[in-house]
N, C-alpha and C positions, 0 to 999 in steps of 0.2 A: 259398229256395235261389237262389243267384246263378248266372246263366247267361251265357255268352259265345258269340258266333258263331264257329265254327271252319270256315274255308273253305280249300280246297286251292288253291294258287297256280296249278296247272295248269288248273283249271276256270275261273279268272278270265281267264287268258291265252287259253284257247280261246274263251270268250265274247267277248273283245275282238276276235278275228280274224274273227268272223262278222258281216258288216255286216247291220244290220237285225234281228239277233236280240235278243230282249228278255232282259235280264239284270239283275244286281244294280246295275250302274252305268250302265245304258243306259235312256233313256226310251222308252216305246212310241210307235209311230207314231200320228199324229193320228187320232182317230175310232175306235180299236179298243182293247179292253182287252188287257193283256198275258197271255201264257200263263205262268201262275205255275209256277216250278220249286221243288222241295223243297230246303230247306237244313236244317242241323241246328244246334240249340243244345246245347252240351255242358256238363255239370256240372263246375265247377272243383274240387270236393272229391274226387271219385273218378275223374274223367276217363273214365268208362265209360258212364254214362247219356246217351243222346242223344234229343232231342225234335225231330221234323221240323217245320219251319215254312215258310211261303211266303216268296217273295222280297219281304219287307216293305217295303224301300226303294222298289221299283218300285210296289207297291200304294199306298203313302202318297203318292208323287208323283202318281199317277193320280187318286186321290181328292181330293187338294189342288187339282189343276187343275180338276176337275169342280165343286168346291164354290165356287169363285170365278170366276164367268163373266166378270168384268170385269178379270181379271188382266192381260190384254193391253191395252196402251194404245191400240191402233188400233181397238178396238171401241167402238161408240157407247154412251154411257152409258144412253140411253133403251132400248136393246135388252137391257140387262142386267136390267131390272126389269119386272114386270107392270104393267098399267094401274092396278090398285088401289094398288100400291106407289108408283107415280109420283105419284098423287093425294095420298097421305099426305105424301110428301116435299115436294112443291111447296106444299102447304097450309101447312106450318110455315115454309118459307123465305119465303113471300110475306106471311104474316100475323103471324109471331112477332115479339115485341119483342126488343130487343137482349139483355136479360137472359135471355129464354127461349132465344134462339139460343146464348147463351154456355154454357148447360147441356149443349149437345151436344158430343160429343167432337171435338176439334180446332177448335172455333169460339170458344174463349175469347180474350179480348183483341181485337186489331185485326180479326180475320177476321169476327166477328159484326158489328162496326161497318161493315166494308166491304160486307157483304151489304145492310144497311139503306140505306146510301148509294147503292149501285148500283140497287136496286129503286126508290128514290125518284127517281132521275135517269132511269132507262131503263124504268120500269114493272115489273110482276110478271114473274117467270120463267115462260116457257111450256113450256120443255123442260129436262130435266136437263142436256143438253149446254151450254145457255146459262149454267149456273152457273159453269163453268170460266172465264168471262170476268171474274169477280170477282177483283180483285187478291188474291194469296196463295193462291188456290184452283186447284190443278191436278187432273189426272185422278185420280191416286192418292189424294190427300187428299180429293177430292170423293166417291170411293167409300167411304172410311172414314166421312165425314160422313153419307152416305145410309144406310149400314148401321147407324150409331148412332141415326139417327132411327127406323128401322124396329124396332130392337132396343135400346131404351134400357136402360142399366144402372142399377138401383135401388140407391142407397147407403143403408145403415142410418145412422140419426141417432144419434150417440153423445152422448145427452143428458147422461148422468152425467159424462162426461169434461168437457163444457162447464161444468157446474155446479161441478165440482171445482176449476175455476180460481179461483173467488172465494167459495165457500161451504163451510163445515165445520160439522157433519158433513154428508156427502152425503145429499141428500134427493131423492126422485123429483120430477121437474119438475112433474108434474101436481098435486102437493100445493101447490107454490109458486104455480102459476098460478091455483089456486082461492082463494088468500088474498085477502080483501077489504080488508085493511089490515095495516100493519106498524108497529112502533115501532123506530126506529133509535137505538141508544145509543152514546155515546162517553164514555170516562172520561178525565179530565184529571188534573193533579197536585193540584188543589184543588176540583174540581167534577165533576158528572156531568150531561151534557146529553142531551136526547132530542128526536126529531121523530116525530110520529105522522102518517103519510101513507097515504091510501087508494089503491086501484087506479086511480082516476080522476085521480091526480096532484094531489090537493087536500091541503093541509096542514091537519090537524085540531087539532094541538097542537104547540107548539114552545117549550121552555123548558129551564132549567138550574137546578141546585141546588148551592149551596156546601156543601162537605164539610170542615169545619174540622179534622177529625182525620186527614186524609190526610197522609202523610209527616211525621208529628209523633212525636217521642220514639222509642220502641222498636217502632213499628208494632204497637200493641196490637190483637189480633184483635177484642176486644170493642168497641173504639172504632171500628174499621173497619166492623164489622157494624152499629153504630148509624147511621153515615152512609149506608151502602148501603141499609139497610132503610128509612130515611126517603125515599130516592129511589124505591125500589120501590113504596112506599105511594102515591106520586103518579102512577105510570104508569097510563095508560088501558089497558083490555083490548084485546088484539090477537090476530090469528091467529099471528103470528110476532114474536119479539123478536130483533133483529139487533144483535149486539155487535161493535164494531170490534176487529179483531185487530191489535195493534201490530206494526210492522215492525222494532222494535228487535232487533238480533241478540244472542244469548246470549254471543257472543264479545266483545262490547263491554263490557269490565269497568268502564269509567268510568260507563256508564249502567245498571249492574246494579241499583242501588237502585230506579231508575225502573221497570225491567222487573219486578222483584219486586212493586212496588206495583201495576202494571197487572195482573199475573197474579192477585194476591190479590183485587182488585176484580172481575175477570172471573169468577173461580171463585165468588165470593159471588153475583153476578148470576145465573149459571147455576143455582146451588142454589135461590135464592129464587124464580126465575121459572118454572122447569120444574115442571109439575104432578107431584104425588106420587101414590104408590099406583097407578102405571100398570103393568100386567103386562108383562113383557119380551116375551111372545109376541104382544101386541096389535099390530095394524097401524096404529099411530098414530105419525106422524112426530114428531121432537123439536120442541118449540115455541121453543127458544132456539138460535140459530145464530151462528156467527162469520163475519165478512166481512173479507177481507184489506184492510188500509189501502192497500196499494200498488195494488190493483185500482181503488179509487175514484180515486186519484191519476192513474193512467193513463187512466181513462175521461174525466176532465176536463182532461187535459193539464197536471197540476200537478207532474209528476215532473221533477226535474233530476238526471240520473244515477240514483242509488239513493235520493235524498232527495226528500221531498215538501214543496212550498212551500205557503204559505197559500192557503186557498180563499175568503178574505173578498171579494175582488173578484168572483169567480164568483158568490157568493151575492148580492151587491149587484146584479149584472146580472140574475139570476133574479127578484129583487124588482121591478126596473124593468120587465122584460118582462111580469110579471104584471099590471101596470097599463096598459102601453102597447100590448100585442099582443092580438089577438082570440083566438088560440090559443097561449097561453104554454106553456113547457115544464113549469111547475108553477104551481098557483094558490094564492095566499095570501089568507086572509080579511082584511078591512080592519083588524080589531083587532090582528092579529099584525104587519101592516105598520107600523102606528102604534107598536106596542110596541118593535119592533126596527129602526126606520128609522135610528137613530143608533148601532146596536150595532157596526157594522163599519167605522167611519171609519178612514182611514189615520192612523197615528200614535197611535191611541187606546191607552191603557194596558190597557183592558179590550176587547181585540179580539174577544172572543166566538169564539175558534177552535173550542172544543168545539161550540158551536151550529152553526157553519158545517159542521163535519165530520159532525155528526149528520144534517143536512139533505142534504148531498151524498151520504152513504151511502145514504139512502133513495131518492134519485133514481136513483143508479147501480143499485141493486137492481132497480127496476122497468124501467129502460131496458135493462139486460143481459138481463133475463128476457123482454122483448118481442122481442129479436133472435132470428133463426133459429138453431137449434142445430146446423145441419148445417155 
């Protein structure tokens, strides 16, 4: 039932004439609780039922003032908190890193950096009052920061939403994190390429297979199945098989034959690689996943507008770092470096784009998975 407050204008006028009298629109004197007067909430349906209530505006104002001891700017910040609370606040402000401070409300960005710079130059904070000397931190914002340190807000991690950005179908993050190795597959117009990479970012296998029946004649299903089956027979066992999801729009009628080709190969790979006879009620995640091609392009900075450029130069750089750096981004065994050292040369007719894309997709998968989901 919806209720509204019905007040008599004469009562309001009378309350306003008496100085010092506590009323609905007058705050109580400092240090004393108001003498609550009865008011009535009246039903808007029948206009007969009335429920007496206290002067709630006055009560709310009084309780609000009592719950915030530092509401008045002229009060010392140290007087607003107990000794134990001051210790907790100063401990974080004096020892927290910039990233730890940035997690506190109102300390994101420049303010957290100002705190680190100030304590480095002037030494640790000894009182809460000294914190307002930090640039961009005033009395009111300092109170909000202190209260946030004492009562941090815990945010739920939306893991599934993060994974949904680049993986289909959705899989619980814990299953992906337990995977010891994955096989990344990319379908081209005349070949299928794959990269077998383990969780330690080591390349275990990296090759491609020519598929002579792709985009030939009338797209015979049996011919397609022969080529895809030949590639599947060469794939190593893995915890997950990640198939590139093409970014070609169905609205692009010019490229519709290519889109139909990609979807056909993708469907066959899903069918041949997914284990059979798995009960629907079993708690086993799908073994075959899709990864958005645009997600890989954005991860490596290969996107120009909505189009993705070649990743050959990026792969060449990864191969060079594997030899020259102590902790490379990904490790190649010597035999694979020798086999593919000339596969991605500029101007080459056999640019190895599918090989590049398969490797970059595997690297993107592990690197996105290692990032914080919050």
